[in-house]
C-alpha positions in Angstrom: 31.2 -42.2 34.2 33.0 -40.6 31.2 36.4 -40.6 32.6 35.8 -44.3 33.1 34.4 -44.9 29.6 37.1 -42.9 28.0 39.8 -44.8 29.9 38.2 -48.0 28.7 38.1 -46.7 25.5 42.1 -45.9 25.5 42.6 -49.8 27.3 41.0 -51.2 24.2 43.0 -49.3 21.7 46.5 -49.7 23.6 45.4 -53.7 23.6 44.9 -53.8 20.2 47.9 -51.9 18.9 49.9 -54.2 20.8 48.7 -57.2 19.6 48.4 -56.1 15.9 51.5 -57.0 13.8 54.1 -54.6 13.4 54.0 -52.7 9.9 56.7 -54.0 7.7 58.2 -52.6 4.4 57.2 -54.2 1.4 59.7 -56.9 0.6 62.5 -55.9 -2.3 61.6 -57.3 -5.7 65.2 -58.2 -5.8 66.3 -61.1 -5.3 63.4 -63.1 -5.4 63.1 -66.7 -7.6 59.3 -65.2 -8.6 61.1 -62.5 -10.8 63.6 -64.1 -12.9 61.8 -64.0 -16.0 60.8 -60.6 -17.6 57.7 -59.2 -16.5 56.2 -55.3 -17.0 57.2 -52.8 -14.4 55.2 -53.2 -11.2 53.8 -49.2 -10.7 55.9 -48.6 -7.5 59.1 -49.2 -10.2 58.1 -47.4 -12.8 59.9 -43.8 -11.4 63.1 -45.8 -11.4 62.9 -47.4 -14.7 62.2 -44.0 -16.4 65.0 -42.3 -14.9 67.0 -45.1 -15.9 66.3 -44.7 -19.2 66.0 -41.5 -19.7 62.4 -41.7 -20.3 59.2 -41.2 -18.8 56.8 -43.0 -16.6 53.9 -43.1 -19.3 56.5 -44.9 -22.0 58.3 -47.3 -19.2 54.8 -48.4 -18.4 53.9 -49.7 -22.0 57.4 -50.6 -23.4 59.5 -51.7 -20.3 60.1 -54.8 -18.3 61.8 -55.5 -15.3 63.4 -58.9 -13.9 66.2 -59.8 -11.0 69.8 -60.7 -11.9 70.1 -62.3 -8.3 69.8 -59.4 -6.1 70.4 -57.0 -8.8 66.8 -55.4 -10.6 67.1 -54.8 -14.3 65.2 -53.3 -16.7 64.8 -53.4 -20.5 62.4 -51.1 -22.9 61.6 -52.2 -26.5 63.0 -50.9 -29.3 63.2 -50.7 -32.8 65.9 -53.3 -33.2 65.7 -54.0 -28.7 64.5 -57.6 -27.8 63.7 -58.2 -24.2 63.7 -61.9 -24.7 66.2 -64.2 -24.4 68.9 -64.2 -26.8 69.4 -66.1 -30.1 72.1 -68.3 -29.9 71.5 -70.7 -32.7 74.3 -71.3 -35.4 71.2 -72.5 -37.8 68.3 -70.0 -38.8 65.5 -70.9 -40.8 65.0 -67.6 -41.8 68.9 -66.9 -42.4 68.7 -70.4 -44.3 65.7 -68.9 -46.8 67.5 -65.8 -47.4 70.7 -67.2 -48.3 68.5 -69.5 -50.7 67.0 -66.4 -52.4 69.9 -64.3 -52.3 73.3 -66.9 -52.9 76.7 -65.5 -51.7 75.0 -62.0 -49.9 77.8 -60.5 -47.4 74.8 -59.8 -45.3 71.6 -61.2 -43.9 69.0 -58.6 -42.5 67.5 -59.1 -39.4 64.4 -59.3 -41.0 65.2 -63.0 -41.7 67.5 -63.5 -38.6 65.5 -62.2 -36.3 66.3 -59.2 -33.6 67.8 -61.6 -30.7 70.4 -63.3 -33.1 74.1 -62.4 -31.5 75.8 -62.9 -34.5 76.7 -61.0 -37.8 75.3 -63.5 -40.8 76.2 -63.9 -44.3 75.6 -66.4 -47.0 78.4 -68.8 -48.3 76.9 -69.9 -51.3 73.2 -71.0 -50.5 74.1 -71.4 -46.9 73.7 -69.4 -43.6 76.8 -68.7 -42.0 76.9 -67.7 -38.4 79.5 -64.9 -38.2 81.5 -63.3 -35.4 79.7 -62.7 -32.1 78.4 -59.1 -32.0 76.2 -59.3 -28.3 77.0 -60.3 -25.0 74.6 -62.7 -23.4 74.1 -62.0 -19.5 74.5 -65.3 -17.2 70.4 -65.7 -17.6 70.9 -65.5 -21.2 69.6 -62.6 -22.1 71.4 -59.5 -24.9 73.3 -57.8 -21.9 73.6 -54.4 -23.7 69.7 -54.1 -23.7 69.3 -54.3 -19.8 70.3 -51.7 -17.3 70.8 -52.2 -13.5 68.2 -49.9 -12.0 69.0 -48.2 -8.8 
């Protein structure tokens, strides 16, 4: 009887295993249209993002973002002058305008007035803010290209 029970149990286990769906690897983060906007780094990607930025996992967890640029996983860490939001390509900025009204003819306008996402070198022509040369390239999705690194 004991042999029959063992055989029955074995048959049930084999049948259950045969009907269970096969194990699959997790879907890759990219490409995925749900991941085109910057998002906090998922736990399984923390080590790769930390390595790319020469940082520790704790720092990445607290101040980094990832997004997909097509099939490529991109990462960004927020810093003193580094933004992970879209680039500001406007050629008229209220903060720059206000700065020039208070500092006519200023050769430069600080980021405190223009914002850290502007791509232009700003100055004042009299009391008018003028967007000068482009200082930062913008990637196809509109983010400052140099602030984002490819994550392997």
